[in-house]
C-alpha positions as CSV (number, residue, x, y, z in Angstrom):
1,M,8.5,-25.0,9.1
2,E,11.3,-22.5,9.8
3,Y,11.8,-19.5,7.6
4,D,13.6,-16.2,7.5
5,E,11.1,-13.7,9.0
6,D,13.2,-10.7,7.9
7,K,12.9,-11.8,4.3
8,V,9.2,-12.3,4.6
9,D,8.9,-8.8,6.1
10,E,10.8,-7.3,3.2
11,V,8.7,-9.1,0.6
12,V,5.4,-8.2,2.3
13,L,6.5,-4.5,2.5
14,A,7.5,-4.8,-1.2
15,L,4.0,-6.2,-2.0
16,L,2.4,-3.3,-0.1
17,Y,4.1,-1.1,-2.7
18,L,1.8,-2.5,-5.3
19,T,-1.3,-1.2,-3.5
20,M,0.1,2.1,-2.2
21,F,-2.0,5.2,-2.6
22,E,-2.0,8.8,-1.3
23,D,-4.9,9.9,0.9
24,H,-4.8,13.5,2.1
25,G,-1.0,13.5,2.0
26,I,-0.6,10.1,3.8
27,T,0.7,7.0,2.0
28,R,-1.7,4.1,2.6
29,A,-1.8,0.5,1.4
30,W,-4.4,-2.3,1.7
31,K,-3.7,-4.6,4.6
32,G,-4.7,-8.1,3.5
33,Y,-1.6,-9.8,4.9
34,D,-0.8,-12.1,7.9
35,W,-1.2,-10.2,11.2
36,A,2.1,-11.5,12.6
37,V,3.9,-10.0,9.6
38,L,2.1,-6.7,9.9
39,N,2.9,-6.5,13.6
40,R,6.6,-7.0,12.8
41,L,6.5,-4.3,10.2
42,Y,4.9,-2.0,12.8
43,E,7.6,-2.9,15.3
44,K,10.2,-2.0,12.7
45,D,8.5,1.4,12.3
46,W,7.7,0.7,8.6
47,I,3.9,1.1,9.0
48,S,1.5,2.5,11.5
49,D,-0.3,0.3,14.0
50,P,-2.3,-2.1,11.7
51,K,-5.0,-2.8,14.3
52,G,-8.3,-1.1,13.7
53,K,-11.3,-1.3,11.4
54,A,-9.7,0.4,8.4
55,K,-9.0,-1.8,5.5
56,S,-5.8,0.0,4.8
57,L,-2.8,1.0,6.8
58,C,-0.3,3.9,6.7
59,L,3.3,3.6,5.7
60,T,5.9,5.6,7.5
61,D,8.3,7.7,5.3
62,E,11.0,5.0,5.9
63,G,8.5,2.2,5.1
64,K,7.5,4.0,1.9
65,R,11.1,4.4,0.8
66,L,12.0,0.8,1.7
67,A,8.9,-0.6,0.0
68,G,10.1,0.7,-3.3
69,E,13.7,-0.6,-2.7
70,F,12.5,-4.0,-1.7
71,F,10.1,-4.2,-4.6
72,L,13.0,-3.6,-7.0
73,K,15.2,-6.0,-5.1
74,Y,12.8,-8.9,-5.3
75,F,10.8,-8.2,-8.4
76,G,12.8,-5.8,-10.6
77,R,14.2,-6.9,-13.9
78,G,17.8,-6.4,-14.7
79,M,18.8,-3.6,-17.0
80,A,19.3,-4.9,-20.5
């Protein structure tokens, strides 16, 4: 099946927004997503390198900003 990888990347980053938390001044999120997607997010400089034993990953400042934007883009409700 062919699909738009950029859209998938945006939606996964938006879903990371749901599990974001601050840890000693670093924004982290749980990394239970497809490794290929996480690697693309890393290549786009939206997250830190996802490889490692930690169950969470770090979002870059740009990734944190975009996560909120993409969350509203895909899941926000229109203003009534």
